[in-house]
C-alpha positions as CSV (number, residue, x, y, z in Angstrom):
1,M,-24.8,-36.9,100.3
2,S,-25.0,-39.6,103.0
3,G,-22.5,-42.5,103.2
4,R,-25.4,-44.8,102.5
5,S,-26.2,-43.0,99.2
6,V,-22.5,-43.2,98.1
7,L,-22.4,-46.9,99.0
8,A,-25.5,-47.5,96.8
9,V,-23.8,-45.6,93.8
10,F,-20.7,-47.8,94.0
11,Q,-22.7,-51.0,94.5
12,S,-24.4,-50.1,91.2
13,F,-20.9,-50.1,89.6
14,G,-20.4,-53.7,90.9
15,F,-18.6,-53.1,94.2
16,E,-19.6,-55.3,97.1
17,V,-19.2,-54.8,100.8
18,Q,-16.1,-56.6,101.9
19,S,-16.0,-55.5,105.6
20,Q,-16.9,-52.8,108.0
21,K,-14.9,-51.4,110.9
22,G,-16.7,-48.9,113.0
23,S,-18.5,-46.6,110.5
24,H,-16.1,-47.2,107.6
25,V,-17.2,-49.7,105.0
26,K,-14.7,-51.4,102.7
27,L,-16.0,-52.0,99.2
28,R,-14.2,-54.3,96.7
29,R,-14.7,-55.6,93.2
30,L,-12.5,-57.4,90.7
31,G,-11.3,-55.4,87.7
32,P,-11.3,-56.6,84.1
33,T,-7.8,-58.1,84.5
34,G,-8.6,-59.7,87.9
35,E,-7.0,-57.0,90.0
36,R,-8.8,-56.1,93.3
37,Q,-10.3,-52.6,93.3
38,T,-11.0,-51.3,96.9
39,L,-12.7,-48.2,98.2
40,T,-13.4,-47.2,101.8
41,I,-16.5,-45.2,102.4
42,P,-17.4,-43.6,105.8
43,N,-21.1,-44.5,106.5
44,H,-22.0,-41.1,108.0
45,P,-25.4,-39.4,107.8
46,E,-23.7,-36.6,105.7
47,L,-20.3,-36.7,104.1
48,D,-18.1,-33.5,104.1
49,T,-17.6,-32.1,100.6
50,G,-13.8,-32.7,100.8
51,T,-14.3,-36.3,101.9
52,L,-16.7,-36.9,99.0
53,R,-14.3,-35.3,96.6
54,A,-11.5,-37.5,97.8
55,I,-13.7,-40.7,97.4
56,I,-14.5,-39.7,93.8
57,R,-10.8,-39.0,93.1
58,Q,-10.0,-42.4,94.5
59,A,-12.7,-44.1,92.5
60,A,-11.6,-42.4,89.3
61,R,-8.7,-44.9,89.3
62,Y,-11.3,-47.6,88.4
63,I,-14.3,-45.8,86.9
64,A,-14.3,-43.2,84.1
65,M,-14.7,-39.7,85.5
66,D,-17.7,-39.0,83.1
67,E,-19.5,-41.9,84.6
68,L,-18.8,-40.7,88.1
69,Q,-19.9,-37.1,87.3
70,N,-23.2,-38.4,86.1
71,R,-23.9,-39.9,89.5
72,F,-22.4,-37.2,91.8
73,Y,-22.7,-33.8,90.0
74,T,-25.7,-31.9,88.8
75,N,-25.9,-29.3,86.1
76,G,-27.5,-26.8,88.4
């Protein structure tokens, strides 16, 4: 997956671009209790499998894993 695709997935979960430094984009949203939820996504043409796995693991702190799996994994 590309960084742009991953950004689009998280934007659909309500994250907004907060800032960008180089190729790394910082996304942020407010959680249900007002806490800031932050993710950093490298905006590369193709993300390494390990990098994508780490992003998903980080996002699982804020988003249910079954919702993430529907967007990132296929049954194939």
